[in-house]
C-alpha positions in Angstrom: 134.7 123.1 61.1 133.2 125.5 63.8 129.7 124.9 62.6 129.9 121.1 63.2 131.4 121.6 66.6 128.5 123.8 67.7 126.0 121.5 66.2 127.3 118.6 68.3 126.8 120.7 71.5 123.3 121.8 70.5 122.4 118.2 69.8 123.8 117.1 73.1 121.7 119.7 75.0 118.6 118.8 73.1 119.0 115.1 73.8 119.6 115.8 77.4 116.5 117.9 77.7 114.4 115.3 75.9 115.7 112.7 78.4 114.9 114.9 81.4 111.4 115.6 80.0 110.8 111.9 79.6 112.0 111.2 83.2 109.8 114.0 84.5 106.7 112.7 82.8 107.4 109.2 84.0 107.7 110.4 87.6 104.6 112.5 87.3 102.7 109.4 86.2 104.3 106.9 88.6 104.6 108.9 91.9 100.9 108.9 92.8 100.8 105.1 92.4 103.9 104.8 94.6 102.3 107.0 97.3 99.1 104.9 97.0 101.1 101.7 97.6 103.0 103.2 100.5 99.6 104.2 102.2 98.2 100.7 101.5 101.2 99.2 103.3 100.7 101.6 106.3 97.0 100.6 106.6 97.9 96.9 106.3 100.5 97.3 109.1 97.9 99.1 111.2 95.4 96.2 110.7 98.1 93.8 111.9 98.8 96.0 114.9 95.2 96.2 115.9 94.8 92.4 115.5 97.8 91.9 117.7 96.3 94.2 120.4 93.0 92.3 120.1 94.8 89.0 120.5 96.5 90.3 123.7 93.2 91.5 125.0 91.7 88.0 124.4 94.6 86.5 126.2 94.3 88.6 129.4 90.4 88.8 129.6 90.1 85.4 131.2 92.0 85.9 134.5 92.1 89.1 136.6 95.6 90.4 137.1 96.8 89.0 133.8 99.1 91.3 131.8 100.7 91.2 128.3 103.3 93.5 126.8 103.0 94.4 123.1 105.2 96.4 120.8 103.3 98.7 118.4 104.9 100.5 115.5 103.2 103.7 114.3 105.1 104.8 111.3 102.3 107.2 110.0 98.9 108.2 111.4 97.5 107.9 114.9 96.8 105.0 117.2 93.9 106.0 119.4 92.9 104.4 122.7 89.5 105.8 123.6 88.4 104.9 127.1 85.2 106.9 126.7 83.9 104.9 123.6 85.6 101.7 124.7 87.5 101.4 121.4 91.0 101.3 120.0 91.5 102.7 116.5 93.9 103.9 113.9 93.4 107.0 111.8 95.3 107.8 108.6 94.5 111.2 107.2 95.7 112.4 103.8 95.9 108.9 102.4 96.4 108.4 98.7 94.9 105.0 98.9 91.1 104.4 99.1 91.0 101.3 101.3 87.2 100.8 101.1 84.3 102.5 99.4 83.8 106.0 100.7 81.0 106.3 103.2 80.7 102.6 103.9 81.9 100.7 106.9 83.5 97.4 106.2 84.4 94.6 108.6 88.0 93.2 108.1 88.6 90.4 110.6 86.6 92.1 113.3 88.0 95.5 112.7 85.6 98.2 111.4 87.2 100.1 108.4 85.8 103.3 107.0 87.1 105.6 104.3 86.0 109.2 103.9 86.8 111.1 100.7 88.4 114.5 101.1 89.3 117.0 98.5 92.1 115.1 97.0 93.0 112.5 99.6 91.2 110.0 101.9 90.8 109.5 105.6 91.0 105.9 106.6 89.7 104.9 110.1 90.2 101.5 111.6 88.4 100.7 114.8 88.0 97.9 117.3 85.0 98.2 119.6 84.9 96.7 123.1 81.4 97.1 124.4 81.8 94.1 126.7 84.8 95.6 128.5 85.6 98.8 130.4 88.6 100.0 128.5 90.9 102.5 130.2 94.2 104.1 129.5 96.5 104.2 132.6 93.5 103.5 134.8 91.4 106.5 133.5 88.6 106.7 131.0 90.3 109.1 128.6 91.6 109.3 125.1 95.2 108.7 124.3 96.7 109.2 120.9 100.0 107.7 119.9 101.7 109.8 117.2 104.0 108.4 114.5 107.3 107.4 115.9 110.5 105.9 114.5 110.6 103.5 117.5 108.0 101.1 118.8 105.6 101.9 121.6 105.8 99.2 124.3 102.3 99.1 125.8 100.8 96.7 128.4 97.4 95.2 128.2 96.2 94.4 131.8 93.1 92.8 133.2 92.1 94.7 136.3 89.2 92.4 137.1 85.5 93.1 137.1 84.2 96.6 137.6 81.1 97.7 139.5 79.0 97.3 136.3 80.2 93.7 135.9 82.4 94.4 132.8 85.9 93.3 132.8 88.3 96.3 133.2 91.0 96.2 130.5 93.8 98.8 131.0 96.1 99.9 128.3 99.2 101.6 129.7 102.4 102.9 128.3 
């Protein structure tokens, strides 16, 4: 009688351990794919945000003094307004998803996308170039990085008219 009772507990423990091992193996196989899909979603959202900013710049570029607000969500990565290079970009470091072939620059709806391979992860850079505009942040030619935030950044896109070089001055302000 005592032998059968002990045997039931041993079988229960063994079955529980086998179940936990199976769950652990499944998680080890599936988790990288889940992380990759999360990073793909972040990159797709960044592409949409850059297209929205580009749309607002197109709307204000016609008339001086024109301004448009835009809400931008940065859940992961960096949104970079670079007044020195006249560009707006998004950088996602440590991505599990290879968006494009490493080392090649790809055009996606007017946005330059490049992926650099790291040791285990990727660095994905999305960039909009504005050579025809004088892009500034709060009226200055400087670099502004918007970090990941749980709330949206409300930025304004303002046409400040033509500069001394004849380029339209587009100001991004927060």
